[in-house]
C-alpha positions in Angstrom: -0.1 -0.2 0.0 1.3 3.5 -1.0 0.0 6.7 0.2 0.7 9.9 -1.7 0.7 13.6 -0.8 0.9 16.4 -2.9 2.0 19.9 -1.8 3.4 23.0 -3.7 0.6 24.1 -5.7 -0.4 27.9 -5.7 -1.2 31.0 -7.9 1.6 32.1 -10.2 1.9 34.4 -13.3 2.4 33.4 -16.5 6.4 33.0 -17.1 6.8 32.0 -13.6 7.8 28.7 -11.7 6.4 26.3 -9.4 7.8 23.0 -7.8 5.3 20.5 -6.6 6.1 17.5 -4.1 4.9 14.1 -3.5 5.6 12.5 -0.3 4.9 8.6 -0.5 4.5 6.4 2.5 4.6 3.0 2.7 7.3 0.5 1.5 9.4 0.0 -1.3 9.3 3.5 -2.9 12.0 3.1 -5.2 10.4 0.1 -6.8 7.6 2.4 -8.1 7.3 4.5 -11.1 6.1 7.8 -10.3 4.0 10.2 -12.4 2.4 13.3 -12.6 -1.2 13.8 -14.4 -3.3 17.0 -14.5 -7.1 17.7 -14.9 -8.5 21.0 -15.7 -12.0 22.2 -15.3 -14.2 20.3 -17.9 -11.1 18.2 -19.3 -10.0 14.6 -19.0 -6.9 13.9 -16.7 -3.9 14.2 -18.8 -0.4 12.8 -18.8 2.2 15.2 -17.6 5.3 13.5 -16.8 6.7 9.8 -15.5 10.1 8.6 -13.9 10.4 5.0 -14.2 12.5 2.8 -11.3 16.5 3.6 -11.2 17.5 0.0 -11.7 15.2 -0.7 -14.4 15.7 2.3 -16.6 15.5 5.3 -14.6 14.0 6.8 -17.9 11.6 9.7 -17.8 9.0 10.8 -20.3 7.3 13.8 -20.8 4.0 15.1 -22.6 4.9 17.1 -25.4 3.1 20.1 -24.1 5.3 20.3 -21.3 8.9 19.0 -22.5 11.4 21.6 -22.2 9.5 23.5 -19.6 8.9 20.9 -16.9 11.5 18.4 -15.3 10.3 15.3 -12.8 12.9 14.1 -10.5 12.9 11.9 -7.5 14.6 11.4 -4.1 14.4 7.7 -3.1 15.9 8.6 0.3 13.2 10.8 1.2 10.5 8.9 -0.7 9.5 12.0 -2.7 9.0 12.9 -6.2 9.0 16.4 -7.7 7.6 18.3 -10.6 9.7 21.7 -11.6 7.6 23.8 -13.6 9.3 26.6 -15.3 7.9 29.1 -17.8 4.3 28.7 -16.9 1.4 29.2 -19.1 -2.2 30.0 -18.3 -2.9 26.4 -20.1 -1.1 24.8 -17.6 -3.8 25.6 -14.8 -5.3 22.5 -13.5 -5.2 20.0 -10.4 -2.1 18.2 -10.6 -1.9 14.6 -9.5 0.8 12.2 -8.3 0.7 8.7 -9.2 2.4 5.3 -8.8 2.8 2.0 -10.3 5.2 -0.8 -10.1 8.5 -0.4 -12.0 8.0 1.1 -15.5 6.3 4.3 -16.0 3.2 4.6 -18.4 1.2 7.6 -19.9 -2.0 5.8 -19.1 -3.6 7.0 -16.1 -5.5 3.6 -15.7 -2.4 1.5 -15.1 -1.6 3.6 -11.9 -2.4 1.9 -8.8 -2.2 5.0 -6.2 -3.2 8.3 -6.5 -2.6 11.6 -4.4 -5.6 14.0 -3.6 -4.2 16.9 -6.1 -2.8 20.1 -5.7 -4.4 23.1 -7.6 -1.9 25.1 -10.0 -3.4 28.2 -11.2 -1.2 30.4 -13.9 -2.6 34.0 -14.4 -2.2 35.8 -17.9 
């Protein structure tokens, strides 16, 4: 069982930066691929970024809409995954969710077993 708690959301002006954190409790954090998804009002939840387990590939993957602006990272000692968001745009406004699944990351939300409660990010123009 893994419990996820996001933090770091808020209101920021376009062009600004935020860093989201997701603290995981439970066992074997290092064996889970971690991901960020987001959901804007009236839209479906969409993939943002994922970080597979280090011993499998340690690979990262990003949605095209955030590539070059967002960076996902993880600290297996602190059991935390981060999302550094730079050059934010109004279209990045959404509730951001952290998710976990075994080993290999995926862009499909249905493949994730554990979810946080979400943190609101609002980017003003």
